[in-house]
C-alpha positions in Angstrom: 1.0 15.8 8.5 3.7 13.5 9.9 1.9 10.5 8.4 1.8 12.1 5.0 5.5 13.0 5.2 6.3 9.4 6.2 4.4 8.0 3.3 6.1 10.5 0.9 9.5 9.5 2.3 8.7 5.8 1.8 7.5 6.4 -1.7 10.7 8.3 -2.4 12.8 5.5 -1.2 10.9 3.0 -3.3 11.4 5.1 -6.4 15.1 5.4 -5.6 15.3 1.7 -5.2 13.5 1.1 -8.4 15.8 3.5 -10.2 18.8 1.8 -8.8 17.5 -1.6 -10.1 16.8 -0.2 -13.5 20.2 1.5 -13.7 21.9 -1.8 -12.6 19.9 -3.7 -15.2 20.9 -1.3 -18.0 24.6 -1.3 -16.9 24.6 -5.1 -17.1 22.8 -5.0 -20.4 25.5 -2.7 -21.8 28.2 -5.1 -20.4 26.4 -8.1 -22.0 26.1 -9.9 -18.6 23.8 -12.9 -18.7 20.2 -12.2 -17.8 21.1 -8.5 -17.3 17.8 -7.0 -16.3 17.4 -9.5 -13.4 21.0 -9.8 -12.2 21.8 -6.1 -12.8 18.6 -5.0 -11.0 19.5 -7.4 -8.1 22.9 -5.8 -7.7 21.7 -2.2 -8.1 19.1 -2.8 -5.4 21.6 -4.6 -3.2 23.9 -1.6 -3.3 21.1 0.7 -2.4 20.1 -1.6 0.5 23.7 -1.9 1.8 24.0 1.9 1.7 20.8 2.1 3.8 19.0 4.1 1.0 16.9 1.2 -0.4 13.4 0.1 0.4 11.7 -3.3 0.4 9.4 -4.0 -2.6 5.7 -3.6 -2.1 3.9 -6.9 -2.5 2.1 -5.5 -5.6 5.5 -5.1 -7.4 6.3 -8.8 -7.1 2.8 -9.8 -8.1 2.9 -7.5 -11.2 6.1 -9.1 -12.3 4.6 -12.6 -11.8 1.5 -11.7 -13.7 3.5 -10.4 -16.6 5.9 -13.3 -16.7 3.0 -15.8 -16.3 1.1 -14.3 -19.2 4.2 -14.4 -21.4 4.8 -18.0 -20.5 1.1 -19.0 -21.0 1.3 -17.7 -24.6 3.8 -20.4 -25.4 1.4 -23.2 -24.5 0.1 -23.9 -28.0 -1.6 -27.3 -28.7 1.6 -28.8 -30.0 3.5 -27.6 -26.9 0.8 -29.0 -24.6 1.1 -32.4 -26.2 4.9 -32.2 -25.8 4.6 -31.3 -22.1 2.1 -34.0 -21.5 4.4 -36.6 -23.0 6.9 -35.8 -20.3 4.5 -36.3 -17.4 6.4 -39.3 -16.0 9.6 -37.3 -16.0 7.8 -34.5 -14.1 6.7 -37.1 -11.5 10.3 -38.2 -11.2 11.4 -34.5 -10.8 8.9 -34.1 -8.0 10.1 -37.2 -6.2 13.7 -36.0 -6.7 12.9 -32.6 -5.1 11.3 -34.3 -2.0 14.4 -36.5 -1.9 16.7 -33.5 -1.9 14.7 -32.0 1.0 15.0 -35.2 3.0 18.7 -35.6 2.3 19.8 -32.1 3.1 17.6 -31.4 6.1 20.0 -33.4 8.3 23.0 -31.7 6.7 21.8 -28.2 7.4 20.7 -29.1 10.9 24.2 -30.1 11.8 26.0 -27.3 9.9 23.7 -24.5 11.2 22.7 -26.1 14.5 19.0 -25.8 13.9 15.9 -27.4 15.4 14.0 -29.9 13.2 11.2 -27.6 11.7 13.7 -24.9 10.9 16.1 -27.3 9.3 13.5 -29.1 7.2 11.6 -26.0 5.9 14.9 -24.2 5.2 15.8 -26.8 2.5 12.3 -27.7 1.3 12.5 -27.0 -2.5 9.0 -25.5 -2.8 7.5 -22.0 -3.1 9.6 -19.9 -0.7 6.6 -17.8 0.5 4.5 -20.9 1.2 7.4 -22.7 2.9 7.9 -19.7 5.2 4.2 -19.7 6.1 4.1 -23.4 6.8 7.4 -23.2 8.7 5.9 -20.7 11.2 2.9 -22.9 11.7 5.2 -25.8 12.4 7.1 -23.8 15.1 10.2 -23.0 13.0 12.2 -19.9 13.1 10.6 -18.0 10.2 13.5 -15.5 9.8 16.0 -18.3 9.4 13.8 -20.1 6.9 13.3 -17.0 4.8 17.0 -16.3 4.9 17.9 -19.8 3.7 15.4 -19.5 0.8 16.7 -16.1 -0.2 20.3 -17.5 -0.4 19.1 -20.5 -2.4 17.2 -18.5 -5.0 19.9 -15.8 -5.4 22.6 -18.4 -5.9 20.6 -20.6 -8.2 19.4 -17.7 -10.4 22.9 -16.3 -10.7 24.6 -19.6 -11.5 21.9 -20.9 -13.8 22.0 -17.6 -15.8 25.7 -18.0 -16.3 25.3 -21.7 -17.2 22.5 -20.9 -19.7 24.6 -18.1 -21.3 27.8 -20.1 -21.7 26.4 -23.5 -22.4 26.4 -23.0 -26.1 23.1 -24.9 -26.4 21.1 -23.8 -29.4 17.3 -24.2 -29.2 14.5 -23.0 -31.4 12.4 -20.5 -29.4 8.8 -21.6 -28.7 7.7 -18.2 -29.9 9.7 -16.6 -32.7 11.0 -13.1 -32.4 9.1 -12.5 -35.6 5.8 -13.3 -33.9 3.9 -10.0 -33.5 3.3 -8.7 -30.0 -0.2 -9.0 -28.6 -2.6 -6.4 -30.1 -3.6 -3.5 -28.0 -7.1 -4.9 -27.6 -5.7 -8.2 -26.3 -3.3 -6.2 -24.1 -6.2 -4.3 -22.5 -8.1 -7.6 -22.0 -5.0 -9.2 -20.4 -4.4 -6.2 -18.2 -7.7 -6.9 -16.4 -8.0 -10.7 -16.9 -4.4 -11.8 -15.9 -4.5 -10.2 -12.4 -8.0 -11.5 -11.9 -6.8 -15.0 -12.7 -3.9 -14.6 -10.3 -6.3 -13.4 -7.6 -8.7 -16.3 -8.2 -5.8 -18.8 -8.1 -4.6 -17.2 -4.8 -8.1 -17.5 -3.4 -8.1 -21.3 -4.0 -4.6 -21.4 -2.5 -2.7 -22.5 -5.6 1.0 -22.2 -4.9 2.7 -19.4 -7.0 -0.8 -18.3 -7.7 0.1 -14.9 -9.3 2.3 -16.6 -11.8 0.4 -19.8 -12.5 -3.0 -18.2 -12.7 -2.0 -16.0 -15.6 -0.1 -19.0 -17.2 -3.4 -21.0 -17.2 -5.3 -18.0 -18.6 -2.9 -17.2 -21.4 -2.4 -20.9 -22.1 -6.1 -21.2 -22.9 -5.8 -18.4 -25.4 -2.6 -19.9 -27.0 -4.2 -23.4 -27.2 -7.3 -21.9 -28.9 -5.1 -20.4 -31.7 -3.9 -17.1 -30.4 -0.3 -16.5 -31.7 1.4 -13.5 -30.1 4.1 -12.6 -27.6 4.4 -10.3 -24.7 5.6 -6.8 -25.2 9.4 -6.8 -24.8 9.3 -3.7 -22.6 6.8 -5.3 -20.2 9.2 -8.3 -19.8 12.1 -6.0 -19.1 10.0 -4.2 -16.5 9.0 -7.5 -14.9 12.6 -8.7 -14.8 13.7 -5.5 -13.1 11.0 -6.1 -10.4 12.2 -9.7 -10.0 15.7 -8.4 -9.5 14.4 -5.9 -6.9 12.7 -8.8 -5.0 16.0 -10.7 -4.9 18.3 -7.7 -4.1 16.2 -6.4 -1.3 17.4 -9.2 1.0 21.0 -8.0 0.8 21.1 -5.7 3.8 23.8 -5.4 6.4 21.5 -7.0 9.0 20.9 -9.9 6.6 24.6 -10.7 6.4 25.4 -10.0 10.1 22.4 -11.7 11.7 23.3 -15.3 11.2 26.4 -15.8 9.1 26.6 -19.5 10.0 23.1 -20.1 8.7 23.8 -18.2 5.5 27.0 -20.1 4.9 25.3 -23.4 5.5 22.5 -22.5 3.1 25.0 -21.6 0.5 26.9 -24.9 0.9 23.6 -26.9 0.8 22.4 -25.0 -2.3 25.7 -25.6 -4.2 25.5 -29.3 -3.2 21.9 -29.5 -4.5 22.9 -27.9 -7.8 25.7 -30.5 -8.2 23.2 -33.3 -7.8 20.7 -31.6 -10.1 23.4 -31.5 -12.8 23.8 -35.3 -12.6 20.0 -35.8 -12.8 19.8 -33.4 -15.8 22.6 -35.2 -17.5 20.7 -38.5 -16.9 17.5 -37.1 -18.3 19.2 -35.7 -21.4 20.7 -39.1 -22.1 17.1 -40.4 -22.7 16.7 -38.1 -25.6 13.4 -36.8 -24.2 14.7 -33.4 -23.1 17.9 -31.4 -23.8 20.6 -31.0 -21.1 20.0 -27.3 -20.4 16.2 -27.6 -20.4 16.5 -30.5 -18.0 18.9 -28.6 -15.7 16.6 -25.6 -15.5 13.6 -27.9 -15.0 15.1 -29.6 -11.9 17.3 -26.8 -10.5 16.1 -25.7 -7.0 15.3 -22.1 -8.0 12.0 -20.2 -7.9 9.4 -21.0 -10.6 9.3 -17.4 -12.0 13.1 -17.1 -12.0 13.8 -20.4 -13.7 11.0 -19.8 -16.2 12.3 -16.3 -17.2 15.8 -17.7 -17.6 14.4 -20.4 -19.9 12.3 -17.9 -21.9 15.2 -15.4 -22.2 17.6 -18.0 -23.6 14.9 -19.8 -25.7 15.3 -23.0 -23.8 12.1 -25.0 -23.2 10.2 -22.4 -21.1 6.9 -24.3 -21.1 8.7 -27.5 -20.0 10.6 -25.8 -17.3 7.4 -24.1 -16.0 5.5 -27.5 -16.0 8.3 -29.2 -14.1 8.4 -26.5 -11.4 4.6 -26.5 -11.2 4.6 -30.2 -10.3 7.5 -29.8 -8.0 5.9 -26.9 -6.0 2.5 -28.7 -5.8 4.2 -31.9 -4.5 6.3 -30.1 -2.0 3.5 -27.9 -0.6 1.2 -31.0 -0.2 3.8 -33.4 1.2 6.2 -31.2 3.3 4.2 -31.7 6.5 4.3 -35.5 6.1 8.0 -35.3 5.2 8.8 -33.3 8.3 7.0 -35.7 10.6 8.6 -38.7 9.0 12.1 -37.2 9.3 11.7 -36.5 13.0 10.0 -39.9 13.7 12.8 -41.9 12.0 15.5 -39.8 13.8 17.0 -38.6 10.5 16.5 -35.1 11.8 16.4 -34.5 15.6 13.7 -32.4 17.2 16.4 -30.3 18.8 19.9 -29.8 17.8 22.4 -31.6 20.1 26.1 -30.6 19.8 
């Protein structure tokens, strides 16, 4: 009986948190705030968490959002778009090297500012999949809670600022899928309902980073490349964005802000510094004429793949290119972060233990 009551109470808190996120998203939509369903949901959930009434998102919620967004992104990978993305391969390689460079540069900075040991400092600024970085960090002996907090601050700040930049940039771009394109048929919708999660699960089984996003991207991309012309249901994308907002807002608890304010402040300073450098790289890339300024900014910004891609898709700004750039970045970081950590400690750029 007590177990059933506890489960019912947990379910009630989750429904309340979801309702708070949806209400926040709708309020931001009415106020014409940039990326309203993500940022509004984030703030609605944050209020619920700060009041002690919110609940953390079940892992299935984040995965459902990633599967939906991944499928929507995959449908933009037509044959013409694939050729365009392939032509930017050397720039994607540069973007991956740039991300590794950011990690190496700011590991020392955050160690000094937040007084961290080497593994915690390095994995806190590694611009890779946050869940994968937290997992590798724990295996390397880092403080997992500190690493997770740093990545939460990074993604929240980048998503918020990038949304505002995209909204007020004034950049006009032709969407990769026109609003006049019909939504996927109900038959294809039923097929994707089973096939997209299966591809996410298979990608996760082979340990592909951001598997629940990139698995459906590859699946839907195969359909688009073979001639399928359709777009995701708008209501499904709104629901996915609300769930993404919930995953961001759930971190904003009183304990989160009180546990290690020095670490949070250091992570915020490092993130803003990274963004400033990313603006310079984006400007340099745009000068080549190969990619627009805003697309380049979203492609190299140190945000999460799903979050950056949904910003690009929402504003009609090179979503396939942004997705491809972040795919290469995440793969490179996941594969090389162990070597990077050992190199930084061996060279003395980051000390094994912080010394005041």
